[in-house]
ZAMARGU-4260 file (C-alpha; in steps of 0.2 Angstrom, whole numbers, plus 5000, padded with zeros to 4 digits):
<rodrens>
0) 4893/5549/5038 | 4875/5543/5040 | 4865/5554/5052 | 4859/5546/5068 | 4840/5544/5068
5) 4832/5552/5083 | 4816/5543/5081 | 4822/5525/5079 | 4822/5516/5096 | 4839/5509/5101
10) 4841/5491/5098 | 4849/5483/5113 | 4854/5465/5115 | 4848/5456/5131 | 4860/5448/5142
15) 4856/5430/5148 | 4860/5426/5166 | 4873/5413/5160 | 4891/5417/5166 | 4905/5406/5160
20) 4920/5408/5172 | 4938/5402/5170 | 4941/5387/5181 | 4959/5386/5189 | 4957/5367/5192
25) 4956/5362/5174 | 4974/5357/5171 | 4984/5348/5157 | 5001/5339/5158 | 5015/5347/5148
30) 5033/5340/5145 | 5045/5349/5157 | 5063/5349/5150 | 5076/5359/5159 | 5087/5369/5147
35) 5103/5360/5142 | 5107/5341/5140 | 5118/5341/5155 | 5104/5346/5167 | 5093/5332/5160
40) 5107/5320/5163 | 5110/5326/5180 | 5091/5324/5185 | 5091/5306/5178 | 5107/5302/5187
45) 5099/5308/5204 | 5084/5297/5201 | 5094/5282/5197 | 5104/5285/5213 | 5088/5281/5223
50) 5085/5265/5231 | 5071/5254/5224 | 5060/5256/5239 | 5062/5274/5240 | 5059/5276/5222
55) 5043/5266/5223 | 5037/5276/5238 | 5040/5293/5228 | 5031/5286/5213 | 5016/5279/5223
60) 5014/5296/5231 | 5014/5305/5215 | 5001/5293/5207 | 4990/5295/5223 | 4991/5314/5222
65) 4989/5317/5203 | 4981/5301/5195 | 4963/5308/5199 | 4968/5324/5190 | 4972/5317/5173
70) 4966/5303/5162 | 4979/5290/5157 | 4992/5298/5169 | 5003/5283/5168 | 5003/5284/5149
75) 5008/5302/5150 | 5023/5298/5162 | 5029/5284/5151 | 5028/5296/5136 | 5038/5310/5144
80) 5051/5297/5150 | 5053/5292/5132 | 5057/5310/5128 | 5073/5309/5138 | 5076/5290/5137
85) 5092/5293/5126 | 5100/5302/5141 | 5099/5286/5152 | 5115/5277/5154 | 5115/5261/5144
90) 5121/5251/5159 | 5106/5254/5169 | 5091/5242/5165 | 5075/5251/5171 | 5060/5244/5179
95) 5043/5251/5174 | 5042/5260/5190 | 5059/5268/5188 | 5054/5274/5170 | 5038/5281/5177
100) 5047/5290/5191 | 5059/5298/5178 | 5044/5303/5168 | 5037/5313/5184 | 5052/5324/5184
105) 5050/5329/5166 | 5031/5332/5168 | 5022/5348/5174 | 5004/5353/5176 | 4997/5369/5167
110) 4981/5377/5171 | 4975/5382/5154 | 4962/5395/5159 | 4969/5401/5176 | 4970/5419/5169
115) 4955/5420/5158 | 4942/5411/5147 | 4936/5423/5134 | 4932/5427/5115 | 4920/5414/5111
120) 4912/5408/5095 | 4897/5396/5092 | 4892/5384/5078 | 4878/5372/5076 | 4882/5354/5075
125) 4872/5338/5072 | 4860/5333/5085 | 4863/5318/5096 | 4850/5304/5097 | 4846/5308/5115
130) 4843/5326/5112 | 4825/5333/5114 | 4814/5336/5099 | 4815/5353/5092 | 4832/5358/5099
135) 4848/5364/5092 | 4865/5356/5097 | 4880/5368/5097 | 4898/5368/5100 | 4906/5384/5108
140) 4925/5388/5107 | 4935/5399/5119 | 4952/5407/5120 | 4959/5401/5137 | 4974/5409/5144
145) 4985/5403/5158 | 5003/5406/5165 | 5014/5416/5154 | 4998/5423/5144 | 4999/5407/5133
150) 4982/5405/5124 | 4974/5389/5118 | 4957/5384/5112 | 4944/5375/5123 | 4927/5369/5119
155) 4910/5367/5127 | 4894/5359/5120 | 4876/5360/5124 | 4858/5363/5117 | 4846/5377/5113
160) 4829/5370/5117 | 4812/5373/5108 | 4810/5388/5120 | 4827/5395/5115 | 4833/5391/5133
165) 4852/5387/5133 | 4859/5372/5142 | 4877/5367/5143 | 4882/5349/5144 | 4891/5344/5161
170) 4909/5350/5162 | 4922/5337/5163 | 4934/5337/5177 | 4948/5333/5165 | 4957/5342/5151
175) 4967/5333/5138 | 4978/5338/5124 | 4978/5328/5107 | 4990/5316/5099 | 5000/5326/5086
180) 5005/5321/5068 | 5018/5333/5061 | 5020/5321/5045 | 5007/5331/5035 | 5008/5333/5016
185) 5014/5350/5010 | 5012/5358/4993 | 5029/5363/4987 | 5023/5377/4977 | 5013/5385/4991
190) 5027/5381/5003 | 5039/5391/4992 | 5027/5406/4990 | 5025/5406/5009 | 5044/5407/5012
195) 5045/5421/4999 | 5032/5431/5009 | 5041/5428/5025 | 5057/5435/5017 | 5065/5418/5020
200) 5068/5413/5001 | 5086/5412/4996 | 5097/5401/4986 | 5098/5389/5001 | 5079/5387/5003
205) 5077/5385/4984 | 5090/5371/4984 | 5081/5363/4998 | 5064/5364/4989 | 5071/5358/4972
210) 5076/5342/4980 | 5058/5338/4986 | 5043/5331/4976 | 5028/5342/4972 | 5019/5335/4987
215) 5031/5331/5001 | 5030/5326/5020 | 5039/5332/5035 | 5049/5316/5035 | 5054/5320/5017
220) 5060/5338/5022 | 5070/5331/5037 | 5078/5318/5025 | 5085/5332/5014 | 5090/5342/5029
225) 5100/5327/5036 | 5109/5326/5020 | 5115/5344/5021 | 5121/5340/5039 | 5128/5323/5037
230) 5146/5328/5037 | 5145/5334/5055 | 5153/5351/5051 | 5146/5367/5057 | 5135/5374/5043
235) 5136/5392/5037 | 5124/5404/5046 | 5114/5406/5029 | 5111/5388/5028 | 5107/5386/5046
240) 5094/5401/5045 | 5086/5393/5030 | 5084/5376/5037 | 5077/5383/5053 | 5064/5394/5044
245) 5059/5379/5033 | 5057/5368/5048 | 5048/5382/5057 | 5035/5384/5043 | 5033/5365/5041
250) 5030/5363/5059 | 5016/5376/5058 | 5006/5363/5048 | 5001/5348/5057 | 4986/5337/5062
255) 4979/5333/5079 | 4968/5319/5085 | 4958/5317/5101 | 4952/5300/5108 | 4933/5297/5105
260) 4931/5294/5123 | 4936/5312/5127 | 4921/5323/5130 | 4922/5339/5120 | 4924/5349/5136
265) 4940/5339/5139 | 4948/5344/5122 | 4961/5358/5122 | 4971/5363/5107 | 4987/5369/5115
270) 5001/5377/5105 | 5012/5364/5096 | 5023/5373/5084 | 5036/5387/5087 | 5026/5399/5077
275) 5012/5398/5091 | 5023/5395/5106 | 5016/5411/5114 | 4998/5407/5110 | 4983/5403/5099
280) 4972/5418/5098 | 4954/5421/5094 | 4948/5406/5084 | 4933/5411/5074 | 4924/5395/5069
285) 4911/5394/5055 | 4900/5380/5049 | 4905/5380/5030 | 4894/5372/5017 | 4903/5367/5001
290) 4897/5366/4984 | 4892/5348/4985 | 4882/5351/5001 | 4895/5343/5013 | 4898/5352/5029
295) 4915/5356/5036 | 4920/5367/5051 | 4934/5380/5048 | 4942/5392/5060 | 4954/5405/5058
300) 4966/5410/5072 | 4981/5420/5075 | 4997/5410/5080 | 5009/5421/5090 | 5027/5417/5095
305) 5031/5432/5105 | 5038/5442/5090 | 5027/5439/5075 | 5010/5433/5071 | 5005/5420/5058
310) 4987/5418/5052 | 4982/5400/5053 | 4967/5389/5047 | 4959/5374/5057 | 4948/5361/5048
315) 4938/5348/5056 | 4922/5338/5052 | 4919/5330/5069 | 4929/5341/5082 | 4939/5325/5085
320) 4953/5327/5072 | 4959/5344/5066 | 4970/5349/5052 | 4980/5365/5055 | 4988/5374/5041
325) 4996/5391/5037 | 4986/5404/5027 | 4996/5410/5012 | 4996/5426/5001 | 5002/5444/5004
330) 4985/5448/5012 | 4985/5434/5024 | 4992/5446/5037 | 4985/5454/5053 | 4972/5448/5064
335) 4953/5444/5065 | 4950/5434/5049 | 4932/5428/5047 | 4927/5416/5033 | 4910/5417/5025
340) 4900/5401/5027 | 4899/5397/5009 | 4907/5402/4992 | 4900/5417/4983 | 4901/5416/4964
345) 4913/5402/4965 | 4925/5411/4977 | 4929/5410/4995 | 4926/5426/5005 | 4934/5432/5021
350) 4932/5448/5032 | 4949/5454/5039 | 4958/5468/5047 | 4976/5470/5040 | 4979/5488/5045
355) 4973/5487/5063 | 4959/5500/5060 | 4947/5496/5046 | 4936/5482/5041 | 4943/5473/5025
360) 4935/5460/5013 | 4945/5447/5003 | 4941/5435/4989 | 4951/5420/4983 | 4949/5405/4972
365) 4960/5395/4985 | 4955/5393/5003 | 4973/5393/5008 | 4979/5408/4998 | 4974/5426/4999
370) 4982/5439/4988 | 4968/5453/4986 | 4960/5463/4999 | 4950/5480/4999 | 4943/5491/5012
375) 4925/5487/5016 | 4923/5501/5028 | 4932/5513/5040 | 4926/5518/5057 | 4911/5529/5056
380) 4901/5530/5072 | 4908/5536/5089 | 4909/5519/5097 | 4921/5514/5084 | 4932/5529/5080
385) 4948/5520/5086 | 4946/5504/5076 | 4933/5492/5069 | 4932/5474/5063 | 4921/5459/5063
390) 4916/5448/5077 | 4914/5432/5068 | 4909/5425/5052 | 4894/5433/5043 | 4877/5424/5044
395) 4866/5421/5029 | 4849/5429/5029 | 4837/5431/5014 | 4840/5449/5015 | 4859/5448/5015
400) 4874/5444/5026 | 4871/5448/5044 | 4888/5453/5052 | 4891/5457/5070 | 4905/5470/5071
405) 4916/5477/5085 | 4921/5494/5088 | 4934/5503/5099 | 4929/5520/5106 | 4932/5532/5120
410) 4942/5525/5135 | 4947/5510/5124 | 4929/5503/5126 | 4925/5488/5115 | 4907/5487/5109
415) 4897/5476/5097 | 4887/5482/5082 | 4877/5475/5067 | 4877/5477/5049 | 4870/5469/5033
420) 4880/5465/5017 | 4873/5461/5000 | 4871/5442/4997 | 4879/5442/4979 | 4891/5456/4982
425) 4897/5457/5000 | 4908/5471/4997 | 4892/5482/4996 | 4885/5487/5013 | 4866/5487/5013
430) 4863/5494/5030 | 4872/5498/5047 | 4864/5501/5064 | 4872/5517/5070 | 4873/5513/5088
435) 4881/5498/5097 | 4869/5483/5101 | 4880/5478/5116 | 4891/5489/5127 | 4901/5486/5142
440) 4892/5488/5158 | 4898/5489/5176 | 4902/5470/5176 | 4912/5472/5160 | 4923/5485/5168
445) 4931/5473/5180 | 4943/5460/5173 | 4959/5456/5164 | 4956/5470/5151 | 4942/5482/5157
450) 4928/5489/5147 | 4927/5475/5134 | 4913/5465/5126 | 4919/5455/5111 | 4914/5440/5101
455) 4921/5428/5089 | 4905/5421/5081 | 4886/5421/5083 | 4872/5410/5077 | 4853/5411/5074
460) 4840/5398/5080 | 4822/5401/5079 | 4823/5419/5074 | 4834/5423/5089 | 4852/5430/5086
465) 4863/5422/5099 | 4879/5431/5103 | 4892/5423/5115 | 4903/5437/5121 | 4919/5440/5132
470) 4917/5451/5147 | 4933/5461/5151 | 4944/5448/5142 | 4941/5436/5157 | 4924/5427/5157
475) 4910/5425/5145 | 4891/5428/5144 | 4878/5426/5131 | 4867/5440/5124 | 4852/5438/5112
480) 4842/5449/5099 | 4826/5445/5091 | 4830/5444/5072 | 4814/5452/5066 | 4819/5467/5077
485) 4836/5467/5070 | 4830/5467/5052 | 4817/5480/5055 | 4830/5492/5062 | 4842/5488/5048
490) 4828/5492/5035 | 4826/5509/5043 | 4845/5512/5040 | 4845/5506/5023 | 4859/5513/5011
495) 4851/5507/4995
</rodrens>
């Protein structure tokens, strides 16, 4: 273990006065379907029993009370009516008003950040035409948590001006979920390997996959399954389990699209698939520059269904359309994966923590497939004796890869640290600062999870390291460090 220098001054991040609090008034609409077909039919029957005047009065009241809370509210009601339209008796022709009223009974509001808004990451995005000269535009992502501890991803945008002051764009009063496209294309080979990793590969799944083309769609998969079920007879449990697992995996890969007129603060990525039904956790966004110089934004996150976790990948170029896919390979396990912002020696590189204790590093030729990992470092300093990991993607500097880390110490206190990895061989640690640069203060001791400061991604602008961080897993702040001070302190602790 490195000896702690008694002469080196402590490097402490400075907290800005910005506090980003959860807002209970930011609500989305969700389908609300009582369990069982019989209950759905009963509800529809009761709505159909209403007289036309009474039905119109109820609908007018609902529209008056809720239309101002949601964009395209009528469209939402119509969409949710269509979810149950097959249960409407065919003898009942319905007016538009009656369809919308039925839709209201199968719609519910959900306050996406009622419990917490935390674990932020930040990335630089292209400036807009109206942005002041010399500024830097950014997008910040958050983990938002509401009723039932269901987590989703929210966004804010803003600029950092030439004086390094941070300004957020006005927050929209609306929140909106995207359109979902489950008919993505799947690689049969990768799909087969993922089923094997999940312990779901058997004669039935092999039979299923053998009937599919090398690249297949969700509709292709549904078609093959329908042929297995077309006799209407109950299937053996083995076949049922295989079908359910194949559908579960396929539905974990999808695309979503927001309307261009949605402000970025209106966009929320809410759990879609069964694999993430209990939450989308801790997205770490990174601005990735490909070999040809093109820019794409990736994010790794943890999908959770209440029993198991599934590492997932988000891809977007514009924060309007997003592709969500499963990360594959025996090392695509655990939480806290953070992708490096470019390839190194022709390979993708990722920090991760598979064992819940140590910081790991992984390399792969394929972004979606991770087979090898090795321990980068174990807990070393007192503030991280329980566990350590990354706090977002590394940042490229001339001297090396700058990494914000997190450590868990006494009283389950989460603090942030800094280290530097070699540019060409990031498995080699050049330097680590032996004390945390941000520790919980009195404000961070009060909240959903006391004694926590945590980040999912930082950035540098004009020689300032900007670290958005969660406070007590409930709200967020922003801390900064001067890069020359960071590099000078790292140089003092060099291990080369």
